[in-house]
C-alpha positions as CSV (number, residue, x, y, z in Angstrom):
1,M,5.2,37.1,-75.4
2,V,8.3,36.0,-73.3
3,N,7.6,34.7,-69.9
4,T,10.3,35.9,-67.6
5,A,8.5,35.2,-64.4
6,G,10.1,32.8,-62.0
7,S,13.6,31.6,-61.4
8,L,15.3,28.5,-62.6
9,T,15.1,25.6,-60.1
10,Q,18.3,24.4,-58.5
11,L,18.1,21.3,-60.8
12,Q,17.8,23.6,-63.8
13,K,20.8,25.7,-62.7
14,S,23.0,22.6,-62.1
15,F,21.9,21.3,-65.5
16,L,22.7,24.6,-67.2
17,I,26.2,24.7,-65.7
18,G,26.8,21.2,-66.9
19,T,25.5,21.7,-70.4
20,L,27.4,25.0,-70.8
21,L,30.6,23.2,-69.8
22,G,29.7,20.7,-72.5
23,D,27.7,21.2,-75.7
24,G,25.1,23.9,-74.6
25,Y,25.2,27.2,-76.3
26,I,23.6,30.5,-75.1
27,R,23.0,33.4,-77.4
28,R,21.1,36.6,-77.7
29,I,19.5,37.9,-80.8
30,K,20.5,41.5,-81.6
31,G,18.0,44.0,-80.3
32,K,16.6,41.5,-77.7
33,R,17.0,42.0,-74.0
34,N,17.5,38.4,-72.9
35,A,19.4,35.3,-74.1
36,F,18.2,31.8,-74.8
37,L,19.8,28.3,-74.7
38,E,20.2,26.1,-77.7
39,V,20.4,22.3,-77.1
40,N,21.7,20.5,-80.2
41,H,23.0,17.0,-80.5
42,S,23.3,14.2,-83.0
43,F,20.1,12.5,-83.9
44,T,21.4,9.3,-82.4
45,Q,21.2,11.1,-79.0
46,K,17.5,11.8,-79.4
47,E,16.7,10.3,-75.9
48,Y,19.3,12.6,-74.3
49,V,17.8,15.6,-76.0
50,E,14.3,14.5,-74.9
51,W,15.6,14.2,-71.3
52,K,17.2,17.7,-71.5
53,Y,13.9,19.1,-72.9
54,G,12.0,17.5,-70.0
55,L,14.2,19.5,-67.5
56,L,13.6,22.8,-69.3
57,K,10.1,22.2,-70.8
58,N,8.6,25.1,-68.7
59,L,11.1,27.4,-70.4
60,T,10.4,26.5,-74.0
61,Q,7.6,27.1,-76.5
62,S,7.9,23.9,-78.5
63,G,9.6,20.5,-78.2
64,P,12.7,19.2,-79.9
65,K,12.8,18.9,-83.7
66,S,15.1,17.0,-86.1
67,R,17.3,18.8,-88.5
68,N,18.0,17.2,-91.8
69,G,21.1,17.2,-94.0
70,N,21.8,15.2,-97.2
71,G,18.4,13.6,-97.0
72,K,18.6,12.2,-93.5
73,R,18.2,13.3,-89.9
74,I,21.5,14.5,-88.6
75,A,20.6,16.5,-85.5
76,Y,17.9,16.8,-82.8
77,R,17.5,20.1,-81.1
78,F,15.4,22.7,-79.2
79,F,15.6,26.2,-78.0
80,T,14.4,27.8,-74.8
81,R,12.6,31.1,-74.5
82,Q,14.6,34.1,-73.6
83,H,15.1,34.5,-69.9
84,P,17.1,36.8,-67.6
85,E,18.9,33.9,-66.0
86,F,20.2,32.7,-69.4
87,T,21.4,36.3,-69.9
88,N,23.2,36.2,-66.6
89,M,24.8,32.8,-67.5
90,M,25.8,34.2,-70.9
91,D,27.5,37.1,-69.2
92,L,29.4,34.6,-67.0
93,F,30.4,32.0,-69.6
94,Y,31.1,34.1,-72.6
95,K,33.8,36.8,-73.1
96,D,34.2,38.3,-76.6
97,K,31.8,35.8,-77.9
98,K,34.0,32.9,-76.8
99,K,33.0,30.4,-74.2
100,C,35.2,30.6,-71.0
101,I,35.1,29.3,-67.5
102,P,33.8,31.6,-64.8
103,D,34.1,31.1,-61.1
104,L,31.6,28.4,-60.3
105,V,30.8,25.4,-58.2
106,L,30.3,22.0,-59.6
107,D,27.8,19.6,-58.1
108,P,27.1,16.0,-59.0
109,I,24.3,16.9,-61.4
110,S,26.4,19.5,-63.3
111,L,29.3,17.0,-63.5
112,A,27.0,14.3,-64.8
113,V,25.5,16.5,-67.5
114,W,29.0,17.7,-68.5
115,F,30.2,14.1,-68.7
116,M,27.1,13.0,-70.8
117,D,27.9,15.9,-73.1
118,D,31.6,15.7,-73.4
119,G,32.9,12.6,-71.5
120,S,34.4,9.6,-73.1
121,R,35.7,6.3,-71.9
122,C,38.3,4.8,-74.3
123,S,39.3,2.0,-71.9
124,E,39.3,1.1,-68.2
125,D,42.1,3.6,-67.6
126,N,41.4,6.3,-70.1
127,V,38.4,8.5,-69.2
128,Y,38.3,12.0,-70.7
129,L,36.4,15.2,-70.7
130,N,36.7,16.7,-74.2
131,T,37.5,20.2,-73.2
132,Q,39.5,21.2,-76.3
133,Q,37.2,24.2,-76.9
134,F,38.6,25.9,-73.8
135,S,41.9,27.7,-73.4
136,K,44.6,25.9,-71.5
137,D,44.2,28.3,-68.6
138,D,40.5,27.6,-68.4
139,Q,41.2,23.9,-68.5
140,Y,43.5,24.3,-65.5
141,K,40.6,26.1,-63.8
142,L,38.4,23.1,-64.6
143,L,40.9,20.8,-63.1
144,G,40.7,22.9,-59.9
145,L,36.9,22.5,-59.9
146,L,37.3,18.8,-60.2
147,E,39.8,18.7,-57.4
148,K,37.3,20.4,-55.1
149,M,35.1,17.3,-55.7
150,G,38.0,15.0,-54.8
151,L,38.8,14.1,-58.4
152,S,42.3,14.2,-59.9
153,G,43.1,14.7,-63.5
154,T,45.7,16.1,-65.9
155,L,45.7,17.7,-69.3
156,N,46.3,15.3,-72.1
157,K,47.4,16.5,-75.5
158,D,45.0,15.3,-78.2
159,K,46.6,16.3,-81.6
160,E,47.1,20.0,-81.2
161,Y,44.7,20.7,-78.4
162,Y,44.4,19.6,-74.8
163,R,41.6,17.8,-72.9
164,I,41.1,16.6,-69.4
165,R,42.1,13.0,-68.6
166,F,41.1,11.6,-65.2
167,R,43.8,9.8,-63.2
168,T,43.1,6.1,-63.0
169,S,42.7,6.4,-59.2
170,S,39.8,9.0,-59.6
171,I,37.7,7.0,-62.2
172,P,35.8,4.9,-59.7
173,K,35.0,8.0,-57.6
174,L,33.9,9.9,-60.7
175,F,31.5,7.2,-61.7
176,G,30.3,6.9,-58.1
177,I,29.4,10.6,-58.1
178,I,27.6,10.7,-61.4
179,N,26.2,7.2,-61.9
180,Q,22.7,8.0,-60.4
181,Y,22.3,11.0,-62.7
182,I,23.4,9.3,-66.0
183,I,20.3,8.5,-68.2
184,P,20.0,4.9,-69.6
185,S,21.1,5.8,-73.1
186,M,24.3,7.3,-71.8
187,K,25.3,4.6,-69.3
188,Y,27.7,3.2,-72.0
189,K,30.0,6.2,-71.2
190,I,30.6,4.8,-67.7
191,G,30.8,1.2,-68.8
192,L,27.3,0.1,-67.9
């Protein structure tokens, strides 16, 4: 039986926005009323998946499990139960089965989760959000959301796709905003 009672907490909503901007995936099984979230990362990010599970534990039926391939653990993942708020987020974030950027507001938690999912620091001056999955128009929308937080970036061509590159002057502010929300195993992404 699906427990649909209760709303997501503000922390869970912020988390959900961040993970949908990053690696999170919402889907609905044909014939079912509500959607669910899938969290799936490399097995090396087990601690991160456990942290995400801790935030959503009340919305799941079982904990994370490893997925094997070629005789070794390659992924670590869990699924939530179906919930109306996941369905609402799916309707916002997906058009024609493709992830897109709705009108939304970022907060420090959603930005931190997004950065833990898709951020990378190649050097002191090269900090990116790997947004290649989004259209160029959606990436400009994301730049606008970052600007509302006082962060400046540009689109940087990475092979044939684009991704967001933070301007050097915004990197200290970015790390100042998200530092307290970055879990220990992800601190390397901000140089700690």
